[in-house]
Structure formats: C-alpha cells, structure tokens
All heavy atoms as a GROMACS GRO file, in nm:
protein
  518
    1SER      N    1   5.855  13.416   0.772
    1SER     CA    2   5.904  13.288   0.720
    1SER      C    3   6.057  13.286   0.718
    1SER      O    4   6.116  13.179   0.712
    1SER     CB    5   5.848  13.259   0.581
    1SER     OG    6   5.889  13.358   0.491
    2ALA      N    7   6.120  13.404   0.718
    2ALA     CA    8   6.266  13.405   0.717
    2ALA      C    9   6.323  13.369   0.852
    2ALA      O   10   6.436  13.323   0.862
    2ALA     CB   11   6.315  13.545   0.673
    3PHE      N   12   6.247  13.393   0.958
    3PHE     CA   13   6.302  13.372   1.092
    3PHE      C   14   6.242  13.255   1.169
    3PHE      O   15   6.294  13.220   1.272
    3PHE     CB   16   6.280  13.499   1.175
    3PHE     CG   17   6.354  13.619   1.122
    3PHE    CD1   18   6.287  13.720   1.063
    3PHE    CD2   19   6.491  13.622   1.127
    3PHE    CE1   20   6.355  13.830   1.015
    3PHE    CE2   21   6.562  13.731   1.077
    3PHE     CZ   22   6.492  13.835   1.018
    4LEU      N   23   6.138  13.196   1.120
    4LEU     CA   24   6.078  13.083   1.190
    4LEU      C   25   6.061  12.964   1.096
    4LEU      O   26   5.993  12.973   0.994
    4LEU     CB   27   5.940  13.120   1.248
    4LEU     CG   28   5.865  13.005   1.314
    4LEU    CD1   29   5.943  12.951   1.434
    4LEU    CD2   30   5.725  13.049   1.358
    5LYS      N   31   6.125  12.856   1.134
    5LYS     CA   32   6.109  12.727   1.064
    5LYS      C   33   6.044  12.632   1.164
    5LYS      O   34   6.108  12.597   1.266
    5LYS     CB   35   6.245  12.673   1.017
    5LYS     CG   36   6.328  12.769   0.936
    5LYS     CD   37   6.271  12.798   0.803
    5LYS     CE   38   6.360  12.892   0.723
    5LYS     NZ   39   6.295  12.958   0.613
    6ASP      N   40   5.923  12.597   1.139
    6ASP     CA   41   5.844  12.518   1.233
    6ASP      C   42   5.919  12.389   1.274
    6ASP      O   43   5.970  12.316   1.188
    6ASP     CB   44   5.707  12.484   1.176
    6ASP     CG   45   5.613  12.430   1.276
    6ASP    OD1   46   5.618  12.477   1.392
    6ASP    OD2   47   5.533  12.340   1.245
    7GLU      N   48   5.927  12.368   1.405
    7GLU     CA   49   5.992  12.252   1.465
    7GLU      C   50   6.144  12.256   1.450
    7GLU      O   51   6.213  12.163   1.497
    7GLU     CB   52   5.935  12.120   1.408
    7GLU     CG   53   5.785  12.110   1.416
    7GLU     CD   54   5.735  12.030   1.534
    7GLU    OE1   55   5.813  11.957   1.595
    7GLU    OE2   56   5.615  12.038   1.562
    8TYR      N   57   6.200  12.351   1.384
    8TYR     CA   58   6.346  12.368   1.370
    8TYR      C   59   6.399  12.467   1.469
    8TYR      O   60   6.494  12.437   1.545
    8TYR     CB   61   6.380  12.412   1.225
    8TYR     CG   62   6.526  12.436   1.199
    8TYR    CD1   63   6.612  12.328   1.188
    8TYR    CD2   64   6.576  12.563   1.188
    8TYR    CE1   65   6.748  12.349   1.163
    8TYR    CE2   66   6.711  12.586   1.162
    8TYR     CZ   67   6.796  12.480   1.152
    8TYR     OH   68   6.931  12.501   1.130
    9ASN      N   69   6.338  12.584   1.474
    9ASN     CA   70   6.384  12.687   1.570
    9ASN      C   71   6.266  12.746   1.644
    9ASN      O   72   6.279  12.845   1.714
    9ASN     CB   73   6.466  12.796   1.501
    9ASN     CG   74   6.380  12.882   1.412
    9ASN    OD1   75   6.293  12.836   1.343
    9ASN    ND2   76   6.408  13.010   1.413
   10GLY      N   77   6.150  12.686   1.631
   10GLY     CA   78   6.032  12.733   1.700
   10GLY      C   79   5.910  12.658   1.654
   10GLY      O   80   5.922  12.556   1.588
   11PHE      N   81   5.794  12.713   1.686
   11PHE     CA   82   5.668  12.648   1.651
   11PHE      C   83   5.572  12.752   1.598
   11PHE      O   84   5.562  12.861   1.650
   11PHE     CB   85   5.610  12.580   1.774
   11PHE     CG   86   5.702  12.479   1.840
   11PHE    CD1   87   5.773  12.518   1.953
   11PHE    CD2   88   5.718  12.352   1.788
   11PHE    CE1   89   5.861  12.430   2.013
   11PHE    CE2   90   5.805  12.263   1.848
   11PHE     CZ   91   5.876  12.301   1.961
   12THR      N   92   5.497  12.715   1.499
   12THR     CA   93   5.393  12.803   1.447
   12THR      C   94   5.260  12.772   1.518
   12THR      O   95   5.235  12.654   1.553
   12THR     CB   96   5.375  12.792   1.294
   12THR    OG1   97   5.345  12.655   1.261
   12THR    CG2   98   5.497  12.837   1.220
   13ILE      N   99   5.181  12.873   1.534
   13ILE     CA  100   5.051  12.861   1.595
   13ILE      C  101   4.946  12.901   1.491
   13ILE      O  102   4.963  13.005   1.424
   13ILE     CB  103   5.039  12.950   1.718
   13ILE    CG1  104   5.141  12.904   1.826
   13ILE    CG2  105   4.898  12.948   1.775
   13ILE    CD1  106   5.150  12.998   1.944
   14LYS      N  107   4.845  12.820   1.476
   14LYS     CA  108   4.738  12.856   1.383
   14LYS      C  109   4.663  12.976   1.436
   14LYS      O  110   4.629  12.984   1.556
   14LYS     CB  111   4.639  12.738   1.368
   14LYS     CG  112   4.699  12.616   1.301
   14LYS     CD  113   4.599  12.503   1.295
   14LYS     CE  114   4.668  12.376   1.246
   14LYS     NZ  115   4.584  12.259   1.261
   15PRO      N  116   4.638  13.075   1.350
   15PRO     CA  117   4.567  13.195   1.395
   15PRO      C  118   4.432  13.164   1.455
   15PRO      O  119   4.358  13.077   1.407
   15PRO     CB  120   4.550  13.279   1.266
   15PRO     CG  121   4.653  13.224   1.170
   15PRO     CD  122   4.672  13.079   1.208
   16CYS      N  123   4.402  13.234   1.561
   16CYS     CA  124   4.268  13.222   1.629
   16CYS      C  125   4.240  13.082   1.678
   16CYS      O  126   4.122  13.044   1.688
   16CYS     CB  127   4.157  13.274   1.534
   16CYS     SG  128   4.181  13.437   1.476
   17SER      N  129   4.341  13.006   1.709
   17SER     CA  130   4.320  12.869   1.756
   17SER      C  131   4.380  12.849   1.896
   17SER      O  132   4.502  12.838   1.911
   17SER     CB  133   4.383  12.768   1.660
   17SER     OG  134   4.378  12.638   1.713
   18VAL      N  135   4.291  12.847   1.993
   18VAL     CA  136   4.338  12.824   2.129
   18VAL      C  137   4.399  12.685   2.142
   18VAL      O  138   4.502  12.667   2.206
   18VAL     CB  139   4.219  12.838   2.228
   18VAL    CG1  140   4.259  12.795   2.369
   18VAL    CG2  141   4.166  12.981   2.228
   19GLU      N  142   4.342  12.587   2.070
   19GLU     CA  143   4.393  12.451   2.077
   19GLU      C  144   4.536  12.445   2.022
   19GLU      O  145   4.623  12.379   2.080
   19GLU     CB  146   4.302  12.356   1.995
   19GLU     CG  147   4.347  12.212   1.998
   19GLU     CD  148   4.255  12.121   1.920
   19GLU    OE1  149   4.140  12.156   1.898
   19GLU    OE2  150   4.304  12.014   1.874
   20SER      N  151   4.560  12.516   1.912
   20SER     CA  152   4.694  12.521   1.857
   20SER      C  153   4.792  12.585   1.952
   20SER      O  154   4.904  12.535   1.970
   20SER     CB  155   4.693  12.599   1.723
   20SER     OG  156   4.820  12.610   1.672
   21MET      N  157   4.752  12.689   2.020
   21MET     CA  158   4.838  12.757   2.117
   21MET      C  159   4.869  12.667   2.234
   21MET      O  160   4.984  12.655   2.276
   21MET     CB  161   4.772  12.885   2.167
   21MET     CG  162   4.863  12.966   2.257
   21MET     SD  163   4.789  13.122   2.311
   21MET     CE  164   4.785  13.212   2.157
   22VAL      N  165   4.769  12.594   2.282
   22VAL     CA  166   4.789  12.500   2.393
   22VAL      C  167   4.888  12.390   2.349
   22VAL      O  168   4.978  12.352   2.425
   22VAL     CB  169   4.655  12.441   2.441
   22VAL    CG1  170   4.678  12.325   2.537
   22VAL    CG2  171   4.570  12.553   2.506
   23ASP      N  172   4.874  12.339   2.227
   23ASP     CA  173   4.961  12.233   2.177
   23ASP      C  174   5.103  12.282   2.174
   23ASP      O  175   5.196  12.209   2.212
   23ASP     CB  176   4.915  12.186   2.040
   23ASP     CG  177   4.789  12.103   2.042
   23ASP    OD1  178   4.748  12.056   2.151
   23ASP    OD2  179   4.728  12.090   1.934
   24VAL      N  180   5.127  12.404   2.129
   24VAL     CA  181   5.264  12.458   2.120
   24VAL      C  182   5.318  12.476   2.261
   24VAL      O  183   5.437  12.443   2.286
   24VAL     CB  184   5.262  12.585   2.038
   24VAL    CG1  185   5.397  12.660   2.057
   24VAL    CG2  186   5.244  12.556   1.890
   25PHE      N  187   5.239  12.530   2.353
   25PHE     CA  188   5.291  12.545   2.489
   25PHE      C  189   5.326  12.409   2.550
   25PHE      O  190   5.425  12.400   2.626
   25PHE     CB  191   5.190  12.618   2.576
   25PHE     CG  192   5.187  12.768   2.553
   25PHE    CD1  193   5.065  12.833   2.544
   25PHE    CD2  194   5.304  12.840   2.544
   25PHE    CE1  195   5.063  12.971   2.524
   25PHE    CE2  196   5.301  12.976   2.524
   25PHE     CZ  197   5.178  13.044   2.513
   26LYS      N  198   5.251  12.306   2.518
   26LYS     CA  199   5.284  12.173   2.566
   26LYS      C  200   5.418  12.125   2.506
   26LYS      O  201   5.500  12.069   2.577
   26LYS     CB  202   5.175  12.071   2.531
   26LYS     CG  203   5.050  12.087   2.616
   26LYS     CD  204   4.944  11.984   2.574
   26LYS     CE  205   4.818  12.000   2.653
   26LYS     NZ  206   4.712  11.908   2.609
   27LYS      N  207   5.441  12.150   2.379
   27LYS     CA  208   5.567  12.111   2.316
   27LYS      C  209   5.684  12.182   2.383
   27LYS      O  210   5.787  12.123   2.407
   27LYS     CB  211   5.565  12.145   2.164
   27LYS     CG  212   5.478  12.056   2.082
   27LYS     CD  213   5.482  12.100   1.936
   27LYS     CE  214   5.391  12.018   1.852
   27LYS     NZ  215   5.391  12.061   1.710
   28ILE      N  216   5.666  12.312   2.407
   28ILE     CA  217   5.772  12.388   2.472
   28ILE      C  218   5.799  12.334   2.612
   28ILE      O  219   5.913  12.316   2.655
   28ILE     CB  220   5.736  12.538   2.479
   28ILE    CG1  221   5.735  12.595   2.334
   28ILE    CG2  222   5.834  12.616   2.567
   28ILE    CD1  223   5.673  12.732   2.325
   29ASP      N  224   5.691  12.305   2.686
   29ASP     CA  225   5.706  12.250   2.821
   29ASP      C  226   5.775  12.117   2.824
   29ASP      O  227   5.856  12.087   2.914
   29ASP     CB  228   5.568  12.240   2.886
   29ASP     CG  229   5.575  12.196   3.033
   29ASP    OD1  230   5.653  12.260   3.110
   29ASP    OD2  231   5.505  12.100   3.067
   30LEU      N  232   5.751  12.035   2.721
   30LEU     CA  233   5.810  11.901   2.716
   30LEU      C  234   5.954  11.901   2.662
   30LEU      O  235   6.027  11.803   2.683
   30LEU     CB  236   5.724  11.807   2.633
   30LEU     CG  237   5.584  11.774   2.690
   30LEU    CD1  238   5.503  11.695   2.592
   30LEU    CD2  239   5.602  11.696   2.821
   31ALA      N  240   5.991  12.007   2.595
   31ALA     CA  241   6.126  12.013   2.538
   31ALA      C  242   6.229  12.028   2.652
   31ALA      O  243   6.204  12.097   2.751
   31ALA     CB  244   6.137  12.130   2.438
   32SER      N  245   6.343  11.968   2.630
   32SER     CA  246   6.449  11.983   2.728
   32SER      C  247   6.516  12.121   2.717
   32SER      O  248   6.503  12.187   2.614
   32SER     CB  249   6.556  11.875   2.710
   32SER     OG  250   6.628  11.896   2.592
   33SER      N  251   6.589  12.159   2.816
   33SER     CA  252   6.662  12.287   2.810
   33SER      C  253   6.762  12.284   2.694
   33SER      O  254   6.779  12.383   2.623
   33SER     CB  255   6.740  12.309   2.939
   33SER     OG  256   6.649  12.327   3.048
   34ASP      N  257   6.824  12.171   2.672
   34ASP     CA  258   6.921  12.157   2.560
   34ASP      C  259   6.850  12.175   2.427
   34ASP      O  260   6.904  12.242   2.334
   34ASP     CB  261   6.993  12.023   2.561
   34ASP     CG  262   7.094  12.015   2.676
   34ASP    OD1  263   7.136  12.120   2.727
   34ASP    OD2  264   7.133  11.900   2.711
   35GLU      N  265   6.733  12.118   2.410
   35GLU     CA  266   6.657  12.131   2.283
   35GLU      C  267   6.621  12.280   2.260
   35GLU      O  268   6.630  12.327   2.148
   35GLU     CB  269   6.531  12.045   2.285
   35GLU     CG  270   6.559  11.898   2.278
   35GLU     CD  271   6.435  11.812   2.303
   35GLU    OE1  272   6.358  11.844   2.395
   35GLU    OE2  273   6.417  11.714   2.229
   36LEU      N  274   6.579  12.344   2.365
   36LEU     CA  275   6.538  12.486   2.352
   36LEU      C  276   6.661  12.574   2.319
   36LEU      O  277   6.650  12.666   2.240
   36LEU     CB  278   6.467  12.532   2.478
   36LEU     CG  279   6.333  12.466   2.508
   36LEU    CD1  280   6.281  12.512   2.643
   36LEU    CD2  281   6.232  12.492   2.397
   37LEU      N  282   6.775  12.540   2.378
   37LEU     CA  283   6.900  12.616   2.351
   37LEU      C  284   6.940  12.594   2.204
   37LEU      O  285   6.986  12.689   2.139
   37LEU     CB  286   7.012  12.574   2.446
   37LEU     CG  287   6.998  12.624   2.587
   37LEU    CD1  288   7.102  12.557   2.678
   37LEU    CD2  289   7.009  12.777   2.593
   38VAL      N  290   6.926  12.475   2.152
   38VAL     CA  291   6.956  12.449   2.013
   38VAL      C  292   6.864  12.529   1.921
   38VAL      O  293   6.908  12.587   1.824
   38VAL     CB  294   6.947  12.297   1.982
   38VAL    CG1  295   6.949  12.272   1.832
   38VAL    CG2  296   7.060  12.222   2.048
   39MET      N  297   6.737  12.534   1.956
   39MET     CA  298   6.644  12.616   1.877
   39MET      C  299   6.684  12.760   1.879
   39MET      O  300   6.678  12.830   1.776
   39MET     CB  301   6.500  12.600   1.931
   39MET     CG  302   6.441  12.464   1.904
   39MET     SD  303   6.275  12.451   1.971
   39MET     CE  304   6.187  12.418   1.820
   40GLY      N  305   6.731  12.810   1.995
   40GLY     CA  306   6.776  12.948   2.004
   40GLY      C  307   6.898  12.973   1.915
   40GLY      O  308   6.909  13.075   1.846
   41ASP      N  309   6.993  12.876   1.916
   41ASP     CA  310   7.111  12.886   1.834
   41ASP      C  311   7.074  12.887   1.684
   41ASP      O  312   7.132  12.964   1.605
   41ASP     CB  313   7.208  12.770   1.862
   41ASP     CG  314   7.274  12.780   1.997
   41ASP    OD1  315   7.274  12.892   2.058
   41ASP    OD2  316   7.326  12.676   2.043
   42ARG      N  317   6.977  12.805   1.650
   42ARG     CA  318   6.930  12.802   1.512
   42ARG      C  319   6.869  12.935   1.472
   42ARG      O  320   6.889  12.981   1.358
   42ARG     CB  321   6.830  12.690   1.491
   42ARG     CG  322   6.893  12.551   1.500
   42ARG     CD  323   6.791  12.444   1.498
   42ARG     NE  324   6.847  12.309   1.498
   42ARG     CZ  325   6.780  12.200   1.521
   42ARG    NH1  326   6.649  12.205   1.549
   42ARG    NH2  327   6.839  12.083   1.521
   43SER      N  328   6.796  12.997   1.562
   43SER     CA  329   6.735  13.127   1.535
   43SER      C  330   6.846  13.231   1.509
   43SER      O  331   6.834  13.314   1.420
   43SER     CB  332   6.647  13.171   1.652
   43SER     OG  333   6.535  13.091   1.663
   44ALA      N  334   6.948  13.226   1.593
   44ALA     CA  335   7.060  13.321   1.574
   44ALA      C  336   7.125  13.304   1.438
   44ALA      O  337   7.163  13.400   1.373
   44ALA     CB  338   7.162  13.304   1.687
   45GLU      N  339   7.143  13.179   1.396
   45GLU     CA  340   7.201  13.153   1.264
   45GLU      C  341   7.112  13.207   1.152
   45GLU      O  342   7.163  13.264   1.054
   45GLU     CB  343   7.227  13.002   1.244
   45GLU     CG  344   7.348  12.951   1.321
   45GLU     CD  345   7.477  13.021   1.281
   45GLU    OE1  346   7.504  13.036   1.162
   45GLU    OE2  347   7.552  13.065   1.375
   46LEU      N  348   6.982  13.184   1.162
   46LEU     CA  349   6.892  13.234   1.059
   46LEU      C  350   6.896  13.388   1.056
   46LEU      O  351   6.889  13.446   0.945
   46LEU     CB  352   6.748  13.188   1.087
   46LEU     CG  353   6.718  13.039   1.062
   46LEU    CD1  354   6.579  13.004   1.114
   46LEU    CD2  355   6.730  13.005   0.916
   47ALA      N  356   6.907  13.449   1.170
   47ALA     CA  357   6.911  13.596   1.175
   47ALA      C  358   7.035  13.652   1.103
   47ALA      O  359   7.030  13.763   1.052
   47ALA     CB  360   6.907  13.644   1.319
   48LYS      N  361   7.144  13.577   1.102
   48LYS     CA  362   7.266  13.623   1.039
   48LYS      C  363   7.250  13.641   0.888
   48LYS      O  364   7.326  13.712   0.824
   48LYS     CB  365   7.382  13.525   1.066
   48LYS     CG  366   7.434  13.532   1.207
   48LYS     CD  367   7.544  13.432   1.224
   48LYS     CE  368   7.594  13.427   1.369
   48LYS     NZ  369   7.696  13.326   1.389
   49SER      N  370   7.148  13.576   0.829
   49SER     CA  371   7.129  13.589   0.684
   49SER      C  372   7.073  13.728   0.648
   49SER      O  373   7.078  13.765   0.531
   49SER     CB  374   7.034  13.481   0.635
   49SER     OG  375   6.903  13.499   0.682
   50ILE      N  376   7.022  13.799   0.744
   50ILE     CA  377   6.967  13.934   0.720
   50ILE      C  378   7.070  14.035   0.772
   50ILE      O  379   7.085  14.049   0.891
   50ILE     CB  380   6.831  13.955   0.792
   50ILE    CG1  381   6.734  13.841   0.758
   50ILE    CG2  382   6.778  14.090   0.756
   50ILE    CD1  383   6.698  13.833   0.607
   51THR      N  384   7.138  14.098   0.679
   51THR     CA  385   7.240  14.195   0.714
   51THR      C  386   7.191  14.337   0.675
   51THR      O  387   7.092  14.351   0.601
   51THR     CB  388   7.370  14.168   0.636
   51THR    OG1  389   7.341  14.186   0.494
   51THR    CG2  390   7.418  14.024   0.658
   52PRO      N  391   7.258  14.440   0.720
   52PRO     CA  392   7.222  14.573   0.676
   52PRO      C  393   7.221  14.586   0.523
   52PRO      O  394   7.133  14.650   0.467
   52PRO     CB  395   7.330  14.664   0.738
   52PRO     CG  396   7.370  14.591   0.862
   52PRO     CD  397   7.367  14.447   0.822
   53LEU      N  398   7.311  14.520   0.456
   53LEU     CA  399   7.318  14.522   0.312
   53LEU      C  400   7.192  14.459   0.250
   53LEU      O  401   7.132  14.515   0.160
   53LEU     CB  402   7.443  14.454   0.257
   53LEU     CG  403   7.456  14.452   0.105
   53LEU    CD1  404   7.460  14.593   0.047
   53LEU    CD2  405   7.581  14.374   0.065
   54THR      N  406   7.151  14.342   0.298
   54THR     CA  407   7.035  14.278   0.245
   54THR      C  408   6.908  14.356   0.272
   54THR      O  409   6.818  14.366   0.189
   54THR     CB  410   7.015  14.132   0.293
   54THR    OG1  411   7.006  14.132   0.438
   54THR    CG2  412   7.131  14.044   0.251
   55TRP      N  413   6.902  14.421   0.391
   55TRP     CA  414   6.786  14.508   0.421
   55TRP      C  415   6.783  14.626   0.326
   55TRP      O  416   6.677  14.664   0.274
   55TRP     CB  417   6.792  14.559   0.567
   55TRP     CG  418   6.729  14.466   0.661
   55TRP    CD1  419   6.791  14.400   0.762
   55TRP    CD2  420   6.591  14.430   0.675
   55TRP    NE1  421   6.702  14.324   0.835
   55TRP    CE2  422   6.578  14.342   0.783
   55TRP    CE3  423   6.477  14.468   0.603
   55TRP    CZ2  424   6.455  14.286   0.822
   55TRP    CZ3  425   6.355  14.413   0.641
   55TRP    CH2  426   6.343  14.323   0.749
   56ALA      N  427   6.898  14.686   0.301
   56ALA     CA  428   6.905  14.803   0.210
   56ALA      C  429   6.864  14.761   0.070
   56ALA      O  430   6.788  14.835   0.001
   56ALA     CB  431   7.045  14.860   0.210
   57GLU      N  432   6.911  14.645   0.022
   57GLU     CA  433   6.873  14.596  -0.110
   57GLU      C  434   6.721  14.573  -0.119
   57GLU      O  435   6.658  14.611  -0.219
   57GLU     CB  436   6.950  14.471  -0.144
   57GLU     CG  437   7.095  14.493  -0.170
   57GLU     CD  438   7.175  14.366  -0.180
   57GLU    OE1  439   7.125  14.256  -0.148
   57GLU    OE2  440   7.296  14.374  -0.222
   58THR      N  441   6.666  14.514  -0.016
   58THR     CA  442   6.521  14.492  -0.017
   58THR      C  443   6.445  14.623  -0.016
   58THR      O  444   6.347  14.640  -0.089
   58THR     CB  445   6.483  14.408   0.108
   58THR    OG1  446   6.550  14.282   0.101
   58THR    CG2  447   6.331  14.382   0.115
   59PHE      N  448   6.491  14.720   0.065
   59PHE     CA  449   6.428  14.849   0.071
   59PHE      C  450   6.432  14.921  -0.064
   59PHE      O  451   6.334  14.975  -0.112
   59PHE     CB  452   6.494  14.935   0.177
   59PHE     CG  453   6.438  15.071   0.193
   59PHE    CD1  454   6.313  15.090   0.251
   59PHE    CD2  455   6.504  15.182   0.145
   59PHE    CE1  456   6.258  15.217   0.264
   59PHE    CE2  457   6.452  15.309   0.157
   59PHE     CZ  458   6.327  15.325   0.216
   60MET      N  459   6.547  14.913  -0.129
   60MET     CA  460   6.564  14.978  -0.260
   60MET      C  461   6.473  14.913  -0.366
   60MET      O  462   6.415  14.982  -0.448
   60MET     CB  463   6.707  14.979  -0.304
   60MET     CG  464   6.800  15.067  -0.220
   60MET     SD  465   6.740  15.236  -0.202
   60MET     CE  466   6.756  15.293  -0.372
   61LYS      N  467   6.459  14.782  -0.361
   61LYS     CA  468   6.369  14.715  -0.455
   61LYS      C  469   6.225  14.760  -0.432
   61LYS      O  470   6.150  14.785  -0.527
   61LYS     CB  471   6.378  14.561  -0.438
   61LYS     CG  472   6.502  14.502  -0.494
   61LYS     CD  473   6.507  14.351  -0.467
   61LYS     CE  474   6.643  14.294  -0.502
   61LYS     NZ  475   6.652  14.153  -0.464
   62PHE      N  476   6.188  14.775  -0.307
   62PHE     CA  477   6.054  14.820  -0.271
   62PHE      C  478   6.033  14.965  -0.323
   62PHE      O  479   5.929  14.991  -0.385
   62PHE     CB  480   6.035  14.816  -0.120
   62PHE     CG  481   5.902  14.867  -0.076
   62PHE    CD1  482   5.785  14.792  -0.091
   62PHE    CD2  483   5.891  14.995  -0.017
   62PHE    CE1  484   5.663  14.844  -0.052
   62PHE    CE2  485   5.770  15.045   0.020
   62PHE     CZ  486   5.652  14.967   0.005
   63ILE      N  487   6.129  15.048  -0.298
   63ILE     CA  488   6.118  15.187  -0.342
   63ILE      C  489   6.108  15.196  -0.495
   63ILE      O  490   6.029  15.272  -0.549
   63ILE     CB  491   6.239  15.272  -0.293
   63ILE    CG1  492   6.239  15.281  -0.141
   63ILE    CG2  493   6.245  15.407  -0.356
   63ILE    CD1  494   6.123  15.360  -0.088
   64ASN      N  495   6.188  15.116  -0.564
   64ASN     CA  496   6.190  15.122  -0.712
   64ASN      C  497   6.064  15.062  -0.778
   64ASN      O  498   6.042  15.086  -0.894
   64ASN     CB  499   6.315  15.050  -0.764
   64ASN     CG  500   6.439  15.131  -0.728
   64ASN    OD1  501   6.439  15.255  -0.722
   64ASN    ND2  502   6.549  15.061  -0.704
   65THR      N  503   5.986  14.985  -0.704
   65THR     CA  504   5.866  14.928  -0.760
   65THR      C  505   5.744  15.016  -0.739
   65THR      O  506   5.641  14.989  -0.793
   65THR     CB  507   5.837  14.789  -0.705
   65THR    OG1  508   5.820  14.796  -0.564
   65THR    CG2  509   5.949  14.690  -0.738
   66LYS      N  510   5.758  15.120  -0.662
   66LYS     CA  511   5.644  15.209  -0.633
   66LYS      C  512   5.639  15.325  -0.729
   66LYS      O  513   5.724  15.367  -0.789
   66LYS     CB  514   5.652  15.262  -0.489
   66LYS     CG  515   5.640  15.154  -0.383
   66LYS     CD  516   5.502  15.096  -0.389
   66LYS     CE  517   5.493  14.970  -0.299
   66LYS     NZ  518   5.372  14.902  -0.309
   0.00000   0.00000   0.00000
C-alpha cells in the first residue's frame, strides 16, 4: 500500500481473478505513453518516502515488539 495507489501510479488486480487481470491489461494498453510515464514518475516519488532511516526505524520497532 505504500508503493501502489490504484489509478495514480498503477493498478490493483483482484486476487485469483482472470477478469480483473484482463481489465488491468486493457487499461495499460489504452493508456498513452505520457500517462504511463507520469505513473512511473509518481512511483519514483512515492519510493522517496522510504529511506534507509525509515527502514531502520521500522525494523527497530519490529525488533522491540518481539
């Protein structure tokens, strides 16, 4: 959920649903190159929110709760 925002930077597929997968592939096929590039840029921006420091903090919280 931190890296995928449906219709913002990608598409979610319902588990075990061939119909859902086909629908998403159709959306990707119909999207322009510019739209897909924007989605890629949005993904890169979302990824910037996860830094080594935030990973370390998350890891330490996990370790301290066990």
